[in-house]
N, C-alpha and C positions, 0 to 999 in steps of 0.2 A: 433328918430326911432330905431337907434342902441341900445339905452339902453332899449327900449321896448322889443327888440329881444332877448338881452342877459338877462333881467329878466324872460322871458318867458322860456328860456333854463334853467336857474338856479331853476324855479319853478319846473320842472319835475325832475332835479337832486336831490333836496332836498327831493321831495317825493319818489324817488326810495330809497335814503339812508334810510328814516323814515321806509317804507314798509319792508326793508330787516333787520333792526335793531329790528322791533317789533317781528320778529320770532327767534331771537337769544337769549332768555332768559330774565330774569327779569330786571336784571342790565342795560344790553346793550339796552333794550327796553326803561328804563326810561330815558337813556341818550339820546337816539334818540328822545323822546318825548320832552325833554328840548331843544334840537336842533332845532327841527321843529317848535315849537310853538315860541321860541325865533325869529327865522329867520322870521316867518310869521308876528309878531308884528312888528318888525323893519321894514320890508318892508312895512307894512301898516301904517307908521308913528305913531307908538306907540298906534294906537287904536285897542283895544281888539274887533276882528271882530265876536262876537257871536250873531246871528240873531235869537231870540227865536221864532219870529212869523212864521218861515218857516223850513222846510216843516213838515208834519204830523209826518214822522219818526223821525225827530229831537225832535218833541215836545214828542213823547212817550219815547225816550231816556232821556230827562230831568226829565220826570216824573218818569221814572223807577230808574234814579240815587237819585232823592230825597228820594223815597221809601227806597232805599237800606240804604242812611244816617240815615233816620228815625229809620230804623231797629235797630240802636244802642242802642235804649231805651228798646228793650226787647230781645236782643241777649244773647248767653250764655256766661258766664265768661270764658268758655275754648277756646274761638275762637282765632285762630293764629293771632297776629297783623300783620305780613308781609302779610299773605293772605287777611286780611281785608284791609289793606291800598293798596294793589295792585289791589283789586277790585274797591275801590273808585276811584284811579287814572286812572284805565282803563276806567271807566264809563265817567269820564270828558274828556279823550283824544278820546274816541268815539264821544263824542258831538263835540269836537272841530273839529275833521276830518270831521264830518258831515257838518258843517259850511263851512269849508275851501272848500269842494269839490263843496258844492253849489255855492260857489263864484267863483271858477276856472274851473268847468267843464260845459261846454256848447254845445259842438258838439259830434257827434259820433265818429269822428276822434280823438278827444281828449280822448274820453272814451277807444278807441282801443289803444292809446299810453300807459294808464295806464295798459291795459291788456298785452302789451308787456312787460312792466316792471315787471310784476308778474311772466313771465316765467323765469326770471333769479334769482329770489329770493331763490328758492330750490338749485339751483346750488352754488349760493355763500354761503349759508347757509352749504350745504355739505362739501365744500372747508373749511369753517371756523371749522366745525366738525372734519374733517380729521386732520387738522393741530393740533387740541388740543388733539385728540385721541392718547394714547400710542400704540406703535406698538405692543407689546405683547396682548393687548386687541383684536387687530383685528384677531389674530390667535385663540383666545379662544372663541370669540362670536362676530360676526360681527354686532350683533344688537347695541353693544357698540359704534360702528362707527357712529352711528345716535342717541346715548342715551343720558347719562348724562353729556356727556363734552361739556357743553355751551349751548344745546339746550334744556335741560329739559326732553324731552320724544322723543322717536324715532317715535311715532306716529304723533308729530307735523310736522316732515320734510316729512313723508310719505303722510300724506295728504296734505301738500304744493306741493309736487312732483305730486300727483294724478291730483290736479286742474290745475297745470301749463301743465300737459299733455294734459288735456281738452283743454286748451287755445291754445296749439300748433295745435291740430286738428282742432280748429275753424278757425285759420288763414290759414291752408293749405286748407279750403274749400273756403275761400273768396278772397284770394289773390294769384296771380301769380309769384309775386317778393319775393325773398328771401327764396324760398321753401326748398332748402338745409339746411339752418339755422334753419328751424322750425323742419325739419326731425331730425336734429342732436341734438336739444333741446328735442325733444319727446323722442329720444332714451335716452337721459341722465336723464330725468323725469322717464321714465319707469325703469330705473336701480336704481335710488334713492328710488322710491316706493317700489321696491322689496326687496332691501337691508334695508330698514326700518323695513320690516317685519309687516306692519300695515294691519290688516285685513279690517279696515274701508277705509283706503285710496285705496287698491286694488279694494274692492267692489264698492266704490265711482266712481272710476275711469272707471270701466268698465260700469257701470249704466249711469254715465254722458256723456260718449262719445256715447255709443250705443244708447241712447234716443235722443241726439242732432243729430245724422246722421240720424236716422229714421224721426225725425220731420223736418229736414232741406232738405231732399230730395224730388225730383219730384216722382210722383207717380209710374213712370217706374223704378226707381232706389231703392226704398224702400226695395223690396225683397232681392235685391243683397246686400245693405248695412247691413241688418239684418244677413245675412248668413255671410258676412264677419266679422261683430262684434262678433256673437256668435263663430264663428271659432276661432278668435283670442283668445277670453276670454278661450275657451276650451284648445287651444294650450298652452297658459301660464299657466293654471292650471296644464296640463299634465307635463310640464317640472319642475314645482314647487314641484310635489309630487313624480317624478320619479329621480330627480337628487339629490344625497345625500346631497350636500352643500346647495343647494337651499331649500330642504326639512327641513334640520335643522335650517336655516335661517328664513324662512316664510311660507313654504308649510304645516308643521305640524299644525300650528294655523289656516290656512285657510281650511285644510282639515276637522278638528274638527268643524269648523263654519259651513262648507257646510252640513256636516252629521247631526249635531243638528238641524239645520234650515230646511233643506229640508226633511230628511228622519227621523226626530224625533228620532234620535239614542241616547242612553243613555251614549255613550262615550262621555264625555266632560271634557275638562282641568279645572283645578282648578280656572282659571281667568274667565271662563264663569259662573261656579258654584257661585262664590263670586260675580259677578256683578249681577246676579239674586237675591241674597240675598240683595245686596245694595238698589236695585229698591224696593224691597218689604218692606225693612226698611224706605225707603224714603216715600213710599205712606201711610204706618202705621203713620208715623209721620205728614204727611199731613192730615189725618183724625182727629187727635188729635188738630191741629192748623189750619183749613182749610182756614181762612180768611187772616191773615198776616203771617203765618209760624213761624218758629223758630227764623229768623232773619238772618242777614248777616253770611253766612258760618255756619249755624246752624247744618246741617246735619253732618259735619266733626266733630263740637264740641260734638254732642250727641254720635258719635261712639266712641269718646275719653272717654266721660263720662261714658259709659256703659263698658268701658275697652277692647273693640275689639282690637284683636291683629294687625290689618291692617287698620289704620285709614286713611281715604282718602275721596275723593267726591263718589257721588252715581254712577258715570259713565253713567249717562243718564241726559242730560240737562233738560228734561220735569220734571222728579220726583225731580231733585235737585232744580228748581225753586219752585215747589209746596212745597217741604219740608221746604226751606228757607224763602220764601216770600209769600206762600199761594196762592190763586186764584187770589188775586190783583197783586201781581208781575208779575205772570204768564200771565196774560191779558196785562198789561203794556209792557211786553217784546216781546210777540208774536202777539199782535194784528195786528200791521202794517205789520209784516213780512208775516202773514198768507193771510192778506187781499190782498196785493200785489200780491202774488201768484195766488190766486183765481181772482183777477180784471183783471190781465194781460194775463189770460189764452187765451182770444180770439185773443191776437195779434199773437200768434204762428201759425195761420192759414195764415196770411198775407205774409208768406214766407220771412219775414226779419230775416236773419241768426243772426244778433247780437242780436235781441230781443229774438229768440228762445233760443241762448245760455244762455244770462243771466237768462231766466226763468227756464231753465233746472238746472243750477247751484244753483239757489235758492231752488228748488225743492229737490235737491241732498242734500244740507245742512239741510234742514228740516228732511230728511230721516235719514241722519247720525248722526244727535244730539240726536237720541234714544240711540246712543252707546257712547257719551262722553259729558263731561259738558264743554260747550263752551261760556258760557255768560261772564267769564272773561279772556278768551283767546284771546289775542289783535289781533293776525293775523286774527282771525275768525270774530271779530267784525268789523275791517277795511274791510274784505272782503264782509261783509254784507252791509256796508255803499255803497261800490262801486256798488254792484248788485242793490240796491234798488233804487239809484239814476241814475244808468244806465238805467234801465227799464222806470224810468219816462222820460229819454231823448228819448230813442228809441221809447216808446209809442207816444210821442208827435210827432215825426218824422213820424211814421206810419199814425198818425191821419191827419197830414199836407199834406202827400201824398195823 
């Protein structure tokens, strides 16, 4: 009995380490993947536990990974080998994590345990990044604090902080214990999201928290929660654009986004203009190779081939998948995700807060993926696995009740 309890504790501890390392850059993520898979195989008596027959999401991931591997036959010679292997390893890791979660996640309480672990990941990553950041860099540009020192992109930590803040709000609505801890974590997540200067993180956090509070509220409190949510967003936006330090850090990027999106203002920074160019190029490439695309990492290879000055991804997961893998790869990647969001929509009217929260997170991810390429971002793929399997568990619970 004691061995079973200790094994159960070690399971969540190893998972916490793996989820944290998956957000700390390529090398640390690879090390975390090796540790996680090795531990799992050893604790399962050296039997590799891949169950191909379940569930549908796992099947889609397997087919998508096979399609990525097959695309080697028609991919460009200019492709980056490091990116290529990171995508392939990431696809395998996602399948393995999906299998692991199907074997170990059974109840809503276990699902909430995983969500609690996700609250601490951005905080640990921020501590790690701050240790690796030179002090002089903090004085010059605070974005470097969450930038290239270990984490690869300040957007990564900004979005992690945004989703962790949403998780804190969820627990504040369903738990009476540890409320002070969740308030402290919520404050820290907000600080991390703002310091990261991530427009996607800030907008995603506001949308996710606001929609969750509306859908989870009783009819008598919907208006109040709407007013509170909108007021907090406007107050935060006011401080970002009126405080000199915060404006330099993140307010300018957010202000440009608001003007260009809501008011069709011609004022736009170079980043927005360039991202629009990337998306148009990706769609042009898709029209030339609509069925199977250019192959793995084909968009980046194409931009390098034409001699573009800033060679990178298309900054939109939808256009990136269409350009690289055509309509076949796009359907394999998004079929189950979009199906789950549509199929689980009815469950949000049952007032099950966990189901509502997971559905809102899934919808938020689908919206945000218009602004970044996520199919080879490991933390994003792990989050999708947790959400989709969690929706299945919560839906079964609702149906049973």
